Each structure stands twice: as structure tokens, then as C-alpha cells.
Phi, psi and omega in degrees: 000124182272168177212163184243175177299327178294325178295319178298315180297318179297320179293321178298315181295325182285330188244343184079010181282160175289165184299313182293323178296319180294317179297316181297319180296321178291323177297315182292332181265004181068027179088004179283109186300312183296318179294321179294318179297319178297318179297316180294320179299315181297318179291320179294320180292328176298322177288326184290347176303326178295340180265354188296334181266005176285144179292130179235067182270357174269182180142202180208158177235151176228148179223146178195175180211153170231186178298115174087357183215142169229151184208154173233139175228137176248133173241122189259147176209185185268328187230152177290336177299312177293320182298335181268355186287148180300321182297316180296313184290330177295319178293320178301316179299321180288327174298316178298315179300322179294318180293319178297324184284312186223009175080010185221153174260003188304323184294340183251008183297326178298323180289327175295319176299319178298323178298320179302320180287311187291321186260352172057045175225166174281099185244130181212154169290131179265232183281145178230128177235134180222125182235147178269143180239128179260155180305137179095345178280146176272142187221144166218137170244129185233138179228122174265130183247149171226123178052041173090353179245146175286132181239349183207112184241139183225141170237130175231126177239126183247146162263119188084174182071194181219180183297328179295319178293318177301322178296316180298320178294318181296316179296319179296318179295322178299324179286317188268340177052060178290150177273335185223159177276311183237159181298325183287354175274345180290124180302138182302322181295322180293317179293321180296321179295319179294319178300316180298320178297317181293323176299315180298317179296316183295319178295319180296336177281354178081022179291148179302139184303321183290345181261353188297314182302317181293318180295315180297320179299318178296318180290326179292322177297321177295323177295317177301324180296331176284333187265330194248122184303312186297338181261354182283153174289147175295130188301329182267353179201092187287003176274351175233146180275170176298322177299318178292322178298322183292329183063238181277351179281157177228154178273115180274324181216139176216132176216143177211136174223128177223149184294134178096357181264000000 
């Protein structure tokens, strides 16, 4: 099977390989484009092992919904330059579509591998969140963008209330970045460690021993407000909590993924 200079160029664009590497791969595959691309991917991925231990705390997130489902997908990389690229964001959009359709990113793993080769960074799928929505529930999906890429994605599903209320909760969560929805979701070990730290701080301040427990309890409650969405102040009115904002409504589902967390 023969090939032309245009075939070499197309293979280079598809894989990010150099001209001679692309030409050699086509020669070795007898002009079979798919086989040549697979060969280059395998060779490129062998090189990318050296990049696997590089920190990839940059990236982008995407959020979306269809009937009955909402999802967030994170795609991680090393630099914000790559995270803002059209090629990177196109793969992220397709990963999101795959999760919305069947709950998995497996169908797009080959394209993530191609990105590693083409963009020469440690690129991986990060966190994936997918929530079911039942008829009658209020929903909002919110995405905060910086320089064209999503950096903070939120899903809020309410029992009671309406989509406008769900939006207000989502925007507030995007601002405050809670780790948990409710206090009982905070791991006991994490809370115990924080309490121990607060006891040490309070003693170091010279507070009376008999007052330490009460002071620590107050400080621990303040810490919970930083961690737990329902206890946080509403971003637009810090005199009321998210629980007060909700009124009779309740949060049935909550998911958030943001870059750098």
C-alpha cells in the first residue's frame, strides 16, 4: 500500500510525531494509516513513561447534563498553556460526552494517549463525578472559566426549591469550595486531627485549662463551616447559611471539582 506526502502530514497532525518518524511508521506499516498511528502511539507512550512522575496539577474541567444525568470530568496536565489549547479542550468535551452517555471514559482513552504524544506532557483523566436526576428535582450546573478553560465545576440537585435556588447554591459553593456537603461526611480521623491541633494552639496561647474545651469547640465549629457546604455562609449574604438559604428545600446531590484541589 503506497502513501503520499499528504498522508505523512496527516499522520503528523494526528499523532504529533516528527516528519521522519511519521514517514518511517507508514513505511513499516505498508501505508496503513491506522497501523502507523498505533505504532507511533506505542512508541510515543513508551517515551511518555519518563513524564509519568511529573506533577500534573494543571488542567481543565467540564460539566454538563442530559435528561436524568449530570456529570463533571477533569483532564489533568502539567501547564496552563496546554490546558487552554483547543486540542486539549476538545478531548475533554468528548470525555464529558462519554460519561454522560454511558458513565465511562473508556471510549476516549486512546485520544488521551494521543494527547500525551502530541503535547508531550503528563496528561491523565482526573476526577469524574456523575449524578442521577429524577423528575421534579431542581438542578444547576455551574462552570467557572479562566482564559477559556473551565477551572471550577459544580452540580447541585435539590429536592424542593427551583433551578434558580439551585444556581445560587452552586455559585456559592464555587466561591467557598467546600470539601463536604454535611458534617457527618467529614472523616472522624480528620476532625480528630484538627481538634488536636486546635488544643495545641489554644494551650500555646496560654488560655486557662478549664476554658480550653469550650474554646476548642468554638474553633472546631468554625473549621466545620469552612469544610461543610450546608454550614457555610451564603456568598451573597454572609448573615445567612446555605441551610437557611435553602429553607424547606434539601440538597439531594452535590458534586464539585476544581483545578488544584
